[in-house]
C-alpha positions in Angstrom: -7.6 -17.5 -49.4 -11.0 -17.5 -47.3 -11.5 -20.3 -44.8 -14.5 -22.8 -45.5 -15.6 -21.6 -41.9 -15.0 -18.9 -39.9 -13.2 -15.7 -40.2 -9.5 -15.8 -39.9 -6.8 -13.4 -41.1 -4.1 -15.9 -42.0 -5.7 -19.0 -44.2 -3.5 -21.3 -46.4 -3.9 -24.9 -47.5 -1.9 -27.0 -45.4 0.7 -27.9 -47.7 1.7 -24.3 -48.0 1.9 -24.2 -44.2 4.4 -27.0 -43.3 6.8 -24.8 -41.5 3.7 -23.9 -39.1 2.9 -27.7 -38.3 4.7 -30.2 -36.1 6.8 -32.8 -37.6 4.2 -35.9 -37.5 1.2 -33.6 -39.1 3.7 -32.2 -41.7 5.0 -35.5 -42.8 1.2 -36.6 -43.2 0.3 -33.5 -45.0 3.7 -34.1 -47.1 2.8 -37.8 -48.0 -1.1 -37.3 -48.1 -2.9 -39.8 -50.2 -6.5 -39.2 -49.3 -9.6 -39.2 -51.2 -9.6 -35.4 -50.7 -6.7 -33.3 -51.9 -4.3 -32.2 -49.6 -4.7 -28.5 -50.5 -8.5 -28.9 -49.2 -7.0 -29.4 -45.6 -6.7 -25.9 -44.4 -4.5 -24.1 -42.0 -5.4 -21.3 -40.1 -2.7 -19.4 -38.0 -4.6 -18.7 -34.6 -2.8 -17.3 -31.5 -1.9 -20.0 -29.0 -3.2 -18.4 -25.9 -7.0 -19.1 -27.6 -6.2 -22.6 -28.5 -8.5 -24.4 -25.8 -12.2 -24.9 -27.6 -14.2 -22.4 -24.8 -11.6 -19.5 -25.3 -11.3 -20.3 -29.1 -15.0 -19.8 -29.8 -15.4 -17.1 -27.3 -12.7 -14.9 -29.2 -13.1 -16.4 -32.9 -16.8 -16.7 -32.7 -19.4 -19.0 -31.1 -20.8 -20.2 -34.5 -17.4 -22.4 -34.9 -18.3 -24.4 -31.7 -20.7 -26.6 -33.2 -18.2 -27.0 -36.0 -15.3 -28.1 -34.1 -13.9 -31.5 -32.7 -11.7 -32.4 -30.1 -8.9 -35.4 -30.3 -8.3 -37.2 -27.4 -6.0 -39.8 -26.7 -7.1 -42.9 -24.6 -5.4 -46.0 -23.1 -7.2 -49.4 -22.9 -5.9 -52.0 -20.7 -6.3 -55.6 -20.8 -4.3 -58.4 -19.2 -1.3 -55.8 -18.7 -1.4 -54.9 -22.3 -2.3 -51.1 -22.8 -3.6 -50.1 -26.3 -3.4 -46.3 -27.1 -5.9 -44.9 -29.5 -7.4 -41.7 -30.6 -11.0 -40.7 -30.4 -12.6 -37.7 -32.2 -15.5 -35.9 -31.2 -17.5 -32.7 -31.4 -16.4 -30.3 -29.0 -19.9 -30.5 -27.5 -19.5 -34.0 -26.5 -17.8 -36.2 -24.2 -15.9 -39.1 -25.2 -17.7 -42.5 -23.9 -14.5 -43.8 -22.4 -16.1 -46.5 -20.1 -18.7 -47.4 -22.8 -18.1 -47.3 -26.3 -14.1 -47.0 -26.2 -13.8 -49.8 -23.7 -15.9 -52.2 -25.7 -14.2 -51.1 -29.2 -10.8 -51.6 -28.0 -11.8 -55.0 -26.1 -10.4 -53.4 -23.0 -11.0 -54.4 -19.3 -10.5 -50.7 -18.3 -10.2 -47.4 -20.6 -9.2 -44.0 -19.4 -7.8 -40.7 -20.6 -4.2 -41.2 -21.6 -1.7 -39.2 -19.2 -0.7 -35.8 -20.8 3.0 -36.7 -20.8 1.9 -40.0 -22.6 -0.4 -38.4 -25.1 2.4 -35.9 -26.1 5.3 -38.0 -26.2 3.5 -40.8 -28.3 2.1 -38.5 -30.9 4.6 -35.6 -30.8 2.1 -33.1 -30.7 1.3 -30.4 -28.2 -1.5 -31.0 -25.4 -4.5 -28.9 -26.6 -3.8 -29.2 -30.2 -3.5 -33.1 -31.1 -5.1 -33.8 -34.3 -5.8 -37.2 -35.8 -4.0 -36.3 -39.0 -0.3 -37.6 -38.5 -1.0 -39.9 -35.4 0.9 -43.2 -35.5 -0.7 -45.5 -38.4 -0.9 -48.4 -35.9 -3.3 -46.6 -33.5 -7.0 -47.1 -33.6 -8.8 -43.5 -34.6 -12.5 -43.7 -33.1 -14.4 -41.0 -35.3 -17.9 -40.0 -33.9 -20.3 -40.2 -36.7 -21.4 -36.6 -36.1 -17.8 -35.4 -37.0 -17.5 -37.3 -40.3 -20.8 -35.9 -41.4 -20.0 -32.7 -41.0 -19.0 -30.5 -44.3 -16.2 -29.0 -42.3 -14.3 -29.6 -39.1 -12.3 -27.2 -37.1 -9.6 -29.6 -35.2 -6.4 -28.9 -33.9 -3.3 -28.5 -36.0 -0.8 -30.8 -33.5 0.5 -27.4 -31.8 -1.8 -24.8 -29.9 -0.6 -22.5 -32.7 -3.3 -22.8 -35.4 -6.1 -25.3 -36.3 -6.9 -27.2 -39.4 -10.0 -27.1 -41.2 -10.8 -30.5 -42.8 -13.9 -32.0 -44.6 -15.5 -34.3 -42.1 -15.4 -37.2 -44.4 -11.4 -37.2 -44.5 -11.6 -38.6 -40.9 -13.1 -41.9 -42.0 -10.5 -42.6 -44.5 -7.3 -42.1 -42.0 -5.6 -45.4 -41.3 -7.2 -47.5 -38.8 -10.3 -45.2 -38.7 -13.5 -46.6 -37.3 -16.7 -44.3 -37.6 -18.9 -45.1 -34.8 -22.5 -43.4 -34.0 -22.6 -42.4 -30.3 -18.8 -42.2 -29.3 -19.4 -38.6 -28.1 -22.3 -38.3 -25.6 
């Protein structure tokens, strides 16, 4: 099988790579009910040392940078309550945490969640967090530029491997909201 983008040695439909996915991502793929068949979610096996975006595109090809997205966990606070949410933006962008995210969550203050919170609450590895398999109750804020791409390279839940997913899939995930200008 050939990946829809990039040049990778080991490429499989995600349902055939469950052994390489962390538990919440594997469960999401196993129970997949999106408009796009689960077989169109592609897992590419990659070396964990190249997991971070900058080193990944340096190693696997600079053309992947414009087709990659990062998923970050944020915490919105208001009146002693904390809301965790995920934000998906193109790798070249930064999440507008203090503007768009704060307003979307109705928070007085928003910030990136601490690493131990992000890892502990998602069941995923830092540097590999993906929107597929996040808690269904969390808001998922998706930059429109990500949803508009034919295919997007995102984390797989671990530092080993990535998922290549049709961009429109992200708009259909639980509690997803597509937002213009989420990434700046």
